[in-house]
C-alpha positions as a printed Julia matrix, in Angstrom:
415×3 Matrix{Float64}:
  89.02   64.98  101.59
  87.97   65.2    97.96
  87.48   67.9    95.32
  83.49   68.3    94.74
  83.46   71.16   92.35
  85.6    73.72   90.49
  84.07   76.93   89.68
  85.7    79.62   86.64
  84.52   83.4    87.36
  85.58   85.4    84.4
  84.03   88.37   85.84
  84.68   92.78   85.67
  85.89   93.94   88.83
  86.96   97.6    89.33
  88.49   98.43   86.18
  89.6    95.32   84.57
  88.23   91.47   84.21
  89.45   88.95   86.68
  89.51   85.21   85.88
  88.87   83.8    89.71
  88.72   80.05   90.44
  86.93   78.41   93.53
  87.62   74.94   94.45
  85.21   72.8    96.73
  85.46   69.88   98.68
  83.65   67.46  100.6
  84.89   68.58  103.93
  83.38   71.98  103.3
  86.15   73.76  102.93
  87.26   75.48   99.8
  89.78   77.72   98.06
  90.28   80.81   95.85
  92.57   81.07   93.24
  93.34   83.94   90.36
  94.47   83.56   86.84
  96.98   86.2    85.44
  96.57   85.92   81.53
  94.96   89.34   81.48
  93.03   89.9    78.24
  92.06   86.09   77.51
  90.17   85.29   80.28
  87.84   83.0    78.65
  90.52   81.01   77.07
  91.74   80.27   80.75
  87.76   79.46   81.81
  87.96   76.91   79.12
  91.06   75.27   80.17
  89.72   75.15   83.86
  86.68   73.25   82.44
  88.94   70.68   81.08
  90.67   70.1    84.09
  87.74   70.24   86.3
  86.57   67.13   84.43
  89.09   64.62   86.21
  90.11   66.79   89.2
  86.77   66.03   90.58
  86.91   63.14   93.18
  90.89   63.84   93.68
  92.46   64.47   96.85
  93.14   68.48   97.26
  96.01   67.77   99.66
  98.18   65.83   96.72
  99.39   69.34   95.13
 102.26   68.52   93.75
 101.0    65.31   92.17
  98.04   67.23   90.98
 100.2    69.88   89.39
 102.48   67.12   87.38
  99.1    65.49   86.03
  97.85   68.89   84.84
 101.17   69.65   83.22
 102.17   66.2    81.7
  98.81   63.9    81.09
  98.21   65.7    77.75
  99.83   65.79   74.44
 100.06   69.68   74.06
 101.86   70.36   77.41
 102.34   73.64   79.07
 101.61   77.19   77.16
 100.23   80.65   78.94
  96.96   79.58   78.66
  97.17   76.3    80.63
  99.38   77.28   83.12
  97.32   80.3    83.9
  94.53   77.66   84.55
  96.88   75.59   86.52
  97.91   78.52   88.57
  94.74   79.29   89.91
  93.6    75.86   90.5
  97.38   75.27   92.47
  96.62   78.85   94.6
  93.17   77.29   95.35
  94.68   74.22   96.43
  97.18   75.86   98.68
  94.21   77.76  100.43
  92.36   74.87  100.77
  95.66   72.9   102.51
  96.32   76.1   104.57
  92.78   76.01  105.96
  92.56   72.21  106.72
  95.89   72.48  108.73
  94.72   75.95  110.59
  98.06   77.45  109.16
  98.84   80.3   106.78
  99.67   79.42  103.28
 103.57   80.73  104.17
 103.86   78.01  106.61
 103.08   75.55  103.75
 106.31   77.19  101.8
 108.76   76.66  104.99
 107.57   79.36  107.13
 107.95   83.46  106.8
 111.25   85.36  106.41
 109.81   88.47  106.92
 106.84   90.14  108.95
 105.86   92.89  105.8
 106.55   92.72  102.24
 108.13   95.88  100.51
 106.12   97.23   97.16
 107.08   99.11   94.36
 104.48  101.5    92.84
 104.45  103.17   89.49
 103.91  106.74   88.54
 100.73  107.6    86.35
 101.28  111.14   85.1
 102.42  111.7    81.71
 106.43  112.17   81.21
 107.21  115.59   82.69
 107.03  118.03   85.84
 103.95  115.99   87.37
 105.63  112.77   87.19
 108.43  113.78   89.29
 105.92  115.44   91.34
 104.46  111.97   91.85
 107.93  110.29   92.76
 108.24  112.99   95.75
 104.99  111.89   97.11
 106.01  108.39   96.72
 109.18  108.89   98.57
 107.54  110.73  101.14
 104.89  107.67  101.62
 107.45  105.44  102.07
 108.28  103.92   98.71
 112.2   103.47   98.01
 111.27  101.8    94.65
 109.01  102.92   91.77
 108.54  102.97   88.3
 108.56  105.97   86.27
 105.92  106.64   83.38
 107.52  106.53   79.84
 106.46  108.86   76.87
 103.3   106.48   75.71
 102.35  108.74   72.81
  98.88  107.21   72.04
  98.62  104.8    74.53
  96.35  104.93   77.7
  98.78  105.99   80.54
  99.23  102.57   82.82
  97.44  100.68   80.15
  93.92  101.29   81.85
  91.42   98.58   80.37
  88.66   99.57   78.26
  85.72   97.56   76.88
  86.06   96.47   73.25
  83.78   99.13   72.0
  85.78  102.06   73.06
  89.09  101.09   71.49
  88.21  100.14   68.11
  89.73  103.66   66.83
  93.14  102.04   68.18
  93.2   100.55   64.9
  93.29  104.03   63.04
  95.79  105.07   60.6
  98.61  107.04   62.04
  98.81  110.7    61.14
 101.76  112.9    60.65
 101.7   116.8    61.29
 104.75  118.77   59.63
 105.9   121.55   61.3
 108.67  123.06   58.69
 111.23  120.63   58.72
 110.38  118.62   61.98
 108.05  115.66   62.08
 105.73  115.47   65.21
 103.45  112.67   65.8
 100.26  113.53   66.84
  98.94  111.97   70.1
  96.32  109.52   68.85
  94.95  106.22   70.14
  97.24  103.12   69.45
  99.83  105.18   68.28
 103.51  104.45   69.43
 106.61  105.62   67.76
 109.92  104.17   69.7
 112.3   106.86   68.61
 110.01  109.84   69.66
 109.37  107.87   72.95
 112.71  106.89   74.08
 114.45  110.55   73.41
 111.68  112.39   75.7
 111.69  109.72   78.09
 115.31  109.72   78.74
 115.61  113.56   78.83
 113.03  113.49   81.58
 114.47  110.6    83.6
 117.7   112.47   83.79
 115.64  115.76   85.51
 113.91  113.09   87.55
 117.26  111.41   89.2
 118.46  114.9    89.95
 115.17  115.72   91.69
 114.91  112.6    93.73
 118.51  111.98   94.27
 120.37  108.65   94.65
 118.45  106.74   97.41
 115.42  106.31   95.29
 115.18  103.11   93.27
 114.3   104.03   90.08
 113.02  101.78   87.06
 110.9   101.92   83.91
 108.63   99.2    82.41
 109.14   99.34   78.07
 106.72   96.43   78.09
 108.64   94.61   75.22
 108.18   97.56   72.41
 111.57   98.31   71.68
 113.81   96.41   69.69
 117.65   95.72   70.75
 118.77   99.04   69.23
 116.26  101.14   70.42
 116.56   99.57   73.89
 120.48  100.29   73.74
 120.29  103.72   72.5
 117.73  104.55   75.15
 119.95  103.55   77.94
 122.9   105.06   76.26
 121.02  108.41   76.46
 121.34  108.82   80.12
 124.33  108.83   82.54
 125.31  105.52   84.28
 123.15  105.59   87.28
 120.04  107.24   86.26
 118.02  103.84   86.07
 118.23  101.2    88.87
 116.49   98.71   86.25
 114.56   98.64   83.16
 111.89   95.87   82.61
 111.1    94.08   79.59
 112.47   96.34   77.17
 112.57   93.78   74.35
 110.62   90.77   73.65
 111.37   87.51   75.52
 111.52   84.96   72.76
 114.82   85.21   71.83
 117.43   84.97   74.99
 120.13   85.61   72.53
 118.66   89.1    71.58
 118.56   89.72   75.18
 122.09   88.66   75.77
 123.44   90.89   72.99
 121.58   93.93   74.61
 123.35   92.78   77.87
 126.39   93.45   76.16
 125.61   96.96   75.29
 124.16   98.42   78.84
 125.24   97.98   82.24
 121.86   98.69   83.42
 120.16   95.51   85.3
 117.44   93.89   83.77
 114.27   92.83   85.15
 112.66   90.12   83.6
 109.9    87.56   83.33
 106.34   88.5    83.89
 104.98   86.6    80.87
 107.0    83.4    81.7
 104.73   80.39   82.11
 107.12   77.68   83.7
 110.46   77.24   85.08
 111.8    75.97   81.53
 110.89   79.41   80.18
 112.86   81.02   82.95
 115.97   78.76   82.1
 118.15   80.57   79.88
 117.5    83.7    81.52
 118.51   82.48   85.03
 121.42   79.99   83.98
 122.95   82.35   81.51
 123.1    85.43   83.73
 120.36   87.46   81.54
 118.18   88.48   84.1
 118.88   90.35   87.22
 115.47   90.75   88.85
 112.89   87.9    88.08
 109.46   89.36   87.43
 107.68   86.31   88.41
 103.91   86.35   88.13
 102.56   83.44   90.68
  99.17   83.24   88.83
 101.08   82.58   85.49
 104.16   80.59   86.2
 102.09   77.56   87.76
 101.06   78.92   91.2
 102.95   78.2    94.39
 103.97   74.63   93.48
 106.2    76.22   90.41
 106.99   79.54   91.84
 109.0    77.99   94.7
 111.3    76.17   92.05
 112.13   79.18   89.98
 112.86   80.81   93.38
 115.08   78.34   94.74
 116.86   78.32   91.17
 117.17   82.12   91.27
 118.66   82.11   95.01
 121.52   79.77   93.72
 122.46   82.39   91.12
 122.2    85.44   93.56
 118.85   86.76   91.91
 116.41   88.83   93.42
 112.45   88.13   92.73
 110.56   91.1    92.14
 106.85   89.63   91.48
 104.54   90.88   88.77
 101.18   91.92   89.99
  98.82   93.98   88.21
  96.0    91.86   89.19
  93.26   91.29   91.94
  93.52   90.97   95.7
  93.31   87.17   95.31
  97.03   87.37   93.46
  98.07   90.01   95.71
  97.57   88.11   99.26
  98.74   84.88   97.62
 102.05   86.88   96.38
 102.4    88.21   99.72
 102.4    84.65  101.02
 105.37   83.8    98.47
 107.12   86.76   99.14
 107.05   86.27  102.93
 108.55   82.55  102.33
 111.46   82.98  100.35
 114.75   84.46  101.33
 115.58   86.12   97.76
 112.91   88.51   97.69
 113.04   92.24   96.58
 109.75   94.44   95.95
 106.38   93.36   95.0
 104.37   95.43   92.51
 101.27   97.12   93.8
  98.71   99.37   92.47
  98.48  101.45   95.31
  99.51  105.04   95.33
  99.01  108.21   97.37
  96.54  109.77   94.74
  94.54  106.92   93.78
  92.66  104.08   95.38
  93.72  100.41   93.93
  91.54  100.11   90.66
  91.36   96.42   91.05
  89.91   95.73   94.32
  86.04   95.8    95.54
  85.47   95.53   99.11
  82.28   94.27   98.66
  83.64   90.93   96.97
  86.79   90.55   98.72
  87.11   90.1   102.67
  90.54   90.01  103.86
  92.48   91.34  107.24
  95.64   92.09  105.09
  97.04   95.33  106.3
  99.14   97.98  103.92
 100.97  100.7   105.9
 104.37  102.54  104.9
 104.21  100.86  101.16
 104.36   97.51  102.58
 102.0    94.45  103.11
 101.7    93.15  106.75
 101.7    89.32  106.2
  98.61   87.84  107.29
  98.45   85.19  109.73
  94.93   83.47  108.99
  94.84   80.18  107.83
  95.16   79.65  104.2
  95.6    83.08  102.26
  93.41   84.95  104.44
  91.01   85.99  101.98
  87.33   85.31  101.31
  84.79   86.14   98.2
  81.55   87.06   98.46
  80.2    85.0    95.31
  76.93   87.04   95.51
  78.47   89.86   94.37
  80.22   88.28   91.51
  77.68   89.59   89.29
  79.54   92.14   87.01
  79.34   89.96   83.75
  82.73   89.83   81.65
  83.3    92.74   79.51
  85.17   91.85   75.92
  88.64   93.96   76.08
  91.41   93.95   73.9
  94.44   95.54   74.68
  95.79   98.58   72.39
  96.58   97.33   68.98
  99.64   99.84   68.56
 100.56  100.93   65.1
 103.71  103.19   64.17
 103.22  106.27   62.03
 103.75  104.29   58.95
 100.58  102.16   59.65
 102.44   99.17   60.91
 101.65   97.49   63.93
 104.0    96.95   66.74
 104.1    95.3    70.59
 101.8    96.67   73.1
């Protein structure tokens, strides 16, 4: 069996762009994969074209060797764009191998440890009473773990993507409205003031824990928007036990900064959604910096690399809490991955009781995967168990930028 073509599809599906990849073979078997580098899909599409030039004619069953060749056979190895492209191709190759051998992908990874995969959801309401009500609805619907909203000020709640023409006002200068001696930041597009956010967020998290009780596993994603001092202040504003984890409170470039923060709070960290290889995970696992590995199958290098990170994390008693804000291909692939590892906690999902999955489209994606009681049932079809109707991939790519956040003084800060 030989690879005959690799096709990249940067397309708009639901509420965002998705970067889908199809690998075709001369045996009539094809596989699908997805890249996770949101907002830079065209860069990934270019990398896929580079890999296509020499992958055509190769044996798709040699997944590990092809991964090494893609990673090592260039001077500028690695990096998020390249490994995002490798991830999509690698996932598609596993889909092909499962179909060729007539087994689900999890069998290629050592067999399944579980029949269903627990998920965690995220409240979408602004900070306040409605957020608490959504938390109660999640508990009633079967979720025991979920992230809470944070005070986002001018950031669209949930980071809902918008076409580029609609977000140009995110660059507007910040404004301050003064009420006596009290400065209040206006809710305007793209405005994020950390100290205002953490004060109000901490206040409502205390109320939320009191309302939801101790059995709920509560976390927050601060999307690396804080400094070490801001993150420490935020966590110290709340009684111990208010939060079960904080996700990405600061940027990841400096493990030493995370080690400093680690000494200032007992709250567990969930880190790694933007990591693009086992080498990026290295200091966070070996130095005990993270407690949950937020691995993204569609960024880290696909199944081939993800299984290595999972085994490494297991040796350090770290559970995986996979990142998954993407489409159905990433979701079903990560379900296979989660089924095949012992050290799994929860899988991120956009599903919730009050809104449909914003990244799915039943016209395009055909899958028999079931979702019940906040869990995905592990599919048993050969390969990934998903098919894509290419004739429906007709929504063209839409230019989109994540919000370019600014402070009240006009300076830019992290998205």
